N, C-alpha and C positions, 0 to 999 in steps of 0.2 A: 504494500500500500504506500510505502514511502516513495517508491519509484513513480507510482501514479500521481501522487501529489506533486512531486518534483517536476514531472512532465507538464502538468497543468500550469504550474507557476512559470516554467520556462516559456510556454506558449504565451502567457500573459505578458511577460517581459518582452518577448519578441514583437508582439502586437504593438506594445507601447513605444518601443525603441525603434521600430522599423521606419516610422515617419512621425516624429513627435509633433510636428506642426499640424498633422491631420488627425492624430489620436484625440478621441473625445472621452472625457471622464465625467461621469454623472453620478450623483448620489440619489438615494430614494428611500422611502419608507414602505414596508411590505407587511401584509397581514392576510390570514386566510384560515382554512380548515384542513385537518389531516384525518385520514381514515386509515387506521393501523391494523395490520394482521400479523400474527406470529406463525411462522412455519417451523414445526417441530420435527426433529429427526426420528422420533419414536411416537407411536400412537397412544402412549399412556397418558399424555397431556393433550388437551384440546382447548381452543380459545375461540372467542368470537370477535368480529370486527367492532370497533368503537370509534366514534368521532372525537377529535380533539381540536386544538387550535394552535396557531403559530403567529408570531409577529416579531418585527425587528427592522434592522437597517440593511441596506445593500449598496454596493458600488458596481458600476458598469464601465468598463474600459473597452472602447471599440474603434474600428476604422469604418466610418460611415460609407465610403465608396465601395470598399470590399465587402462589408457586411459581417466580417468576422470580429469577435470580441470575447471578453471574459466577463463573467458575472459572479460576484462573490457576496455572501451575506453572513450576518451574525443574527440568528433568530432564536427566540425563546419558543420551545415546542412542548406542548402538553399532549401526552399520548395515553390511551387507556385500552385495556383488554379485559374481557371477562374469562376467567379460568374455570373451566367446567370441573377440573379435578377437585378444586377446593370450594367451588361455588362463590368466588369472590372476585371483585374487580381489582386489577393491578394498575395503579396510576403511576406515571413516570413524567418527570420534568427534565428537559434537556436544553443545552445551548447547542444549536446546530450551526455548523460552518460549511455550507455547500459552496463548492468552487466549480463553476460550470464554464465550459467553452460554449459560446453562443454564436449562432449564425442567423442573421436577419436577411430575409429575402428582399432585395432592393427592386421595387417596382416603380418606374418613372411616374411622376405625378401622384400616384396612389400612395406612395410611401409617406407622404406628408399627413395622410389620414390613417392608413392602416399598414402595418408591416408584420407579416407572420415571421415567427422564428422557431428554431429548435435548439435544445440545450442538452449537454451531457457532461458528467464529471462526478468526482467523489464528494461525499458528505461525511464530515467527521462530527460526531455527536458526543458531547460531554454530559454525563449524568449529574444533575443537580440534586435530585432526591426521588424517592419512590415509596410506595406503601410497603411496609415490611411484611414479608411472608417467610415463615421459618424454613420452609422447604425449598426456597428459591434463592439463587445467587444472581444478582444483577451486575452486568459488566459496566465498569465506569466509563470506558470509551467504546463507542460503537461506530463501525465504518460501513457505509452503504455506497452504492453506485446509482446515480440519478440519470434518468432519461426523460426529457420533457418537451413540450411544445406550447406555443402561445401566440398572442398577438400584441402589438403595441399600437395604441390608438392616439392619434394627434401628437405623437412624439412625447407624450407625457404619462399615459396610463398603460401599464403592462398587466395583462391577464395571463396567468401561467398555470398549466396542469403538469404535474411532475410525478413520476413513479420511481420510488426508491427500492432497491433490492439489497437486502442486508448481506454483507460480505463476511462479517464476523458475528459470533453469537451475541445475542442481547441478554439471554437468560440461560441459566443451567438449573435444572430441577435436581436437587440433591437429596430429596426424600427417598428416592428409590432408583436403582439402576437396573437396566435391562441387558442381560448378557454382559455384565460388567462394563457396559458402555454408558457414559453420562447422557442424560436426556437434555438436549440443547434446543433453544429456540432462536430463530433469526427474524428480524423485522422485515416486513414488506408493507409498503404504505403508499397511498396517494396523497399528494398535497396540492391543493388548489388555492392560489394566492392572487391578490391584486396589489400592484405597486404604483406609487406615484413618484415620478422622477423629477428632480429639480434641475 
């Protein structure tokens, strides 16, 4: 994962330094909803999707003519799951650091009104706190890979739908083992946000 993060940062530096006079840097505020699912490696634990929310700040560095750029955010994210094994909700609070490569489709004339875009990149989540469950161990750092799409309206408002695929375990069920193998769960989630760019 260090190599993925480094590659993304190198792309961001290359975009910024390739033509400093043309590079555009913008800041924004972002908020939205998340729908989280846990994918377990064993059937002993099952969980249901639950809606949460996210909000924070973002920065966008891009080359308007080329359409290629970088999109990075610092977001507070609240996620919930209902665990059928114990009949309880597991609530978690994170600070998310998604770093995405972004490509905007440049359409003459129309781009002043609407610009579709696609994004992809890693998301690093730092656990702030969770509901304590005796039989579960929650990972402090969680890494996912994002793939998303959206539109920018009037060069100010961005609506973005993003799917995150967990690359590292988010949980480990330590109450019981199956064939001496720990029961682990990874995050999979949809995030739908709206951002206003300054």
